[in-house]
Structure formats: C-alpha cells, structure tokens
N, C-alpha and C positions, 0 to 999 in steps of 0.2 A: 349466261349463254342463251341466245334465242335459237330455237330449233324449229324449222318448218319442213314438213314432209309432204310433198305433193304427189299425186298420182295422175298420170296422163293416160287416158284410156284404161284406167285401172283404179279400183277402189283400194285404198290403203287400209288393210285390215289391222286389227290389234296385234296379230302375230308378226306382220311385216314391220310395224312400228317398233315392237319389242326387239326384233332381230337387229334393226338398224341401230337402236339405242345401245344394245349390247356390244355391237361392233364399234360404235363411237366411244365407248368407255376406254378402249385401247388407245385411241387417238388422244383423248383427254389425259391419259396417264403420262404420255410423252410431253404434252404441251398443254398447260392449263389456262393460258390466256386467250382462249377462243372467244370471239365476240359474237359471231353469228354463223349458223350452219343452215344451208338450204339443200335439201335432198329432193331430187325428182326421179320418180320411178315411172317407167313407161313401157308400154307393150306395142309393138308394131309387127303384126302378123306372127311370125315364129321367133322374132328376136325380142329379148327382154333387155331393156337398157336401164342402167342406174347411173345417175350423175350427182355429184356433190360439189358444193362450193363452200369452202371454209374461210371465213374472214378472220384474220388475226390483225393485230396492230401493225399497220404499215403495208399489208399486202393481202391478197386473196389467193387461196390455193384451190385448184379445180382438178377433179378427176372424173373419168367416166369409163364405163365398161359395157359391152354388149355381149351377151351370152344367151344360149338357149333356155337356161333356167334363171329365174329372177334371183334366187338366193345365191347362186354361183356368181351372178353379175355383181351383187352387193359385196361378196367376198373379195372378188378381184378389184373392185373399185376401192374398197377399204385398204387393201394391200398397197395399191398405188398411192393413195392418200397418205398412208403411214410413212412410206418412203419419202414423200414430199415434205411431210411435217418434220421428220428427222433431219433432212437436208436443210430445211429452213431454220430449224433450231440451231443447227451447227453453224450456219452462216451468221446468224444473229450473235451467237456466242463468240465466234472468232472475230467478227467485226468489232464488237465492243472491246474485246481483249486487245486487238491490234490498235484501236484508237487510244486505249489507256497506255499502251506501250509507247506509241508515238508521242503522246502528251508528256509522259514522264521523261522521255529522251530529249525533248525540245525545251524543257523547263530550265529555269536559271540554276546555276551551279555555284 
C-alpha cells in the first residue's frame, strides 16, 4: 500500500501523520486489498479540510470533510470513507456471489 500525505498551506507534523495512520488502520481492517492512499490536509482561513482518495482494484473511493478543527475533520472523513469501504466490499462480495449463482444455474445438466 502506497501512502501519501500532503499538506496544503499546512505542515504535516508527525502527530498528524500518526493520527491519520491510526485512523487508516480501521479501514485496512475492513478491506485489505488497498493499492494506494492519497491524503490531503489543508487550511483555508478558519476551515480545516481533509480529503482522502483510496484506490482499490477496480475503483477509487473519495471522501472529504470540512470542520473548524483538523482532527475532527479527519475523524468525519474517515467515518465517511469507512461507510464507503463497507458498501464497496458488500457490492463486490454480492456481485461475485450473484455471478457464481448465475453461472451454476446456466450450466449443463
């Protein structure tokens, strides 16, 4: 898994990097075939923005959040991404199961 953490108008401190890595551990627990992760943390006046793009085989998942506190923004962003990952995992699992069901139903008897 490639992990890139950028800061836009912000220096990414070791504490921020560690916090993002801890939150990503929850995502990796649900879905282990992550190819690439790109995190952008930015500050615009009083708004703290966190964006993440997670590339998995076949698609890319994107989430972002704007909050007054950067840590809160990271938390909300990871919650959104977690829901997307679970939904994606369920779709992939159901699609494969449905394909197997159709394949066995249309096979020779």
